[in-house]
N, C-alpha and C positions, 0 to 999 in steps of 0.2 A: 503493500500500500504506500510505501514511501518513495518508490521509484519505478521506473520503467526499465525493462531489460530487452536489449536488442542483440541479435546475432550480428557479429561484425568480423572483419578480417584485420589483423594487426597491420599497422601502417607500413612496417617493414615487410614487404611482400616476400622477401627472401626467406623469412621465417615460415611463411605459409600457415600461420597460426590463426585458427578461428577462435574467437573469444565471445564471451557473453559480456556485453557492455551495459552496466547498470548506471543510469543517470537519475539523479534526484528528481522526483516527479512533481506534478502539479503545475499551476500557472504562476505561482508566487513562491519566493523563497522565504519560509518561516524559519527563524533561528532554531527552534526546537527540532524541526524536520532536518535541517542541515546538520545539527549536532548529532542526531541519531544516525544519520547516514554516514557521517565521518566516524562515529563509534563502530559501526559495522565494518567499515574499511579497516580500522585499527585492529579489530578482532581478527579479521581474515589474514592480516599481515602476520599475525602470530601463529597461524595454523598451517602446518605442513604435514598433511596426512593423505594417504592415497584414497581415502573414502570421503574426503572433504574437497570441494571444488576450490582450486588454488587462486589466489590473487596474483595477477601479473603486473598491473600498472594502475596508476590513478592520476587524476588531474582535474581540470575544469574546462568547460566548453568556452567558446568565445563570449557567450552571454554570462559567464561566471557560475554556471551550474556544475556542481561537483559530479564526478563520475569515477567509476573504477572498472577495469577490465579484468575479468577472471576466466578461468578455464571454462571452455564451452563443453558441456557434458552431452554427448550424443546419446540420448536415451529417452525413456518415457517416464511419466510419474509412477510412483508405486501403485497408485490406484489403477492406472491404465494397465500396468504390467500384471497386476493381480487379475483384472478382468479378462485380459487376453490369454494369459498363461494358465490360470486356474491352478496355482501351485498347491502341492500337498503340504501338510503340516511341516514335514522335515525340510522341504525346500524353503518354506516361509521362514522358519527359524534360522536356517543357515544364512539366508539373505540378511536377516535382521542382526545376526551376529557381527557382520561387517559394520553395520550402523552403530551397534553397541560399542565396538572398538573405537570408532571415530568419535563418538560422544565421550567415551572414557578419556580419550586423548585430549579433547577440548577441556574436560573437567580438570585434567592435570595442568592445564594452562590457566585455570580459574575462570573458564568461560562456559557459560550455560547457553544452549541454543534457544530454549524457551518456546519453540514453535515446531516441534517434531510432529509432522503430519504427512499424509501421503503426498501432498502437493510439493513438499519441500525435500522429498527423497526421489532422486532420479535413478532408474535402473538401466544400465547399459546393455548392449546386445550380448555381452559376455556374462550377463547375469550378476553384475556387481552393483550394489547400491552406492550412491554418492549423496552426501548431505549438502544442501544448498540453502541459501537465504538465512543469514544470521541477523536479519533486520530487527527482530525482537530480542535477540540474544543480549546478554549483559555480562560484563566482568563482575565478579562477585564483590569487588571493592566499591562499585558504584552504588550510590544511595538511590533507592527507588520508591521508598515509602512516600505516600501522598501524591505520587505522580499518576498521571492518567494510565490505567492499566492497559498494557498491550497484550492482546491474546487472540486466539482463534476459538470461538465458541465450539464446544463439542470436543476439543482437543486440549484445552487449557487445564492445568492442574488446579486443585482446590485453592492453593495459596495465590495463584494468579487471579482466580475469580474473586478473591477477597482483596485484591490490590496490593498484595505483599510482593516482596522481592522474588525474582526468578533465581533459582539455585539448581544444584545438581538434582535435588529432589523433584523439581518440576520436570526435568528431562526424563528421570526414571519413571515418573508417572506416565508421561507421554509414550515412552518406549513400551510400557505395559499395555497401553491402549493399542499401539501398533501390533504388538504380539497377538493381542486378543482378536484383531481383525482376521488373522489367518489361521486361528486355532478353532477346529470344529468339534473335536471329541469332547464330551462332557467332562471326562477325567482331567484333561489338560486345561479346559476352561476354568475348572474349579481351582487349579493351581495358579493360573494367571490372575484370577480375581483375588 
């Protein structure tokens, strides 16, 4: 919601690199919007993990709108992958283990994603999930209490719904909701809940 994402090609065509170019969105630059956008960029700069889309470059447009270029992930959303592939429970869990590893890595850098939902997980043709869109994410040192809650209804953790800070617990709750999406047997569903 804070930006628009475009597929682009790196200016240096010898690199032949396709990128996802995220530009701060809207028609006017609000300080809080720009601050949040720049915070996302700073978080991405700290993350180097094969299951997290990498930050390549950043800057500002001629109009002064901040942007950043990140790895273009050739894939479909987790929701689309699930609908097309109809994975079994084992395949679902194996896919999510890669997401858990990426989220655990981010937590080691004191970063919480805060919006782990099917639309923010892309699955490649090789069957690997990639975590994208840290726009809601926060470093644990940032004060959030009293701020406008950032969340996706239906995926937000209880503390997010109450306007509290996003932490590792928020991501763990959301990972549990993702796991539940692909678990069909009653025995496993009872463990997930």
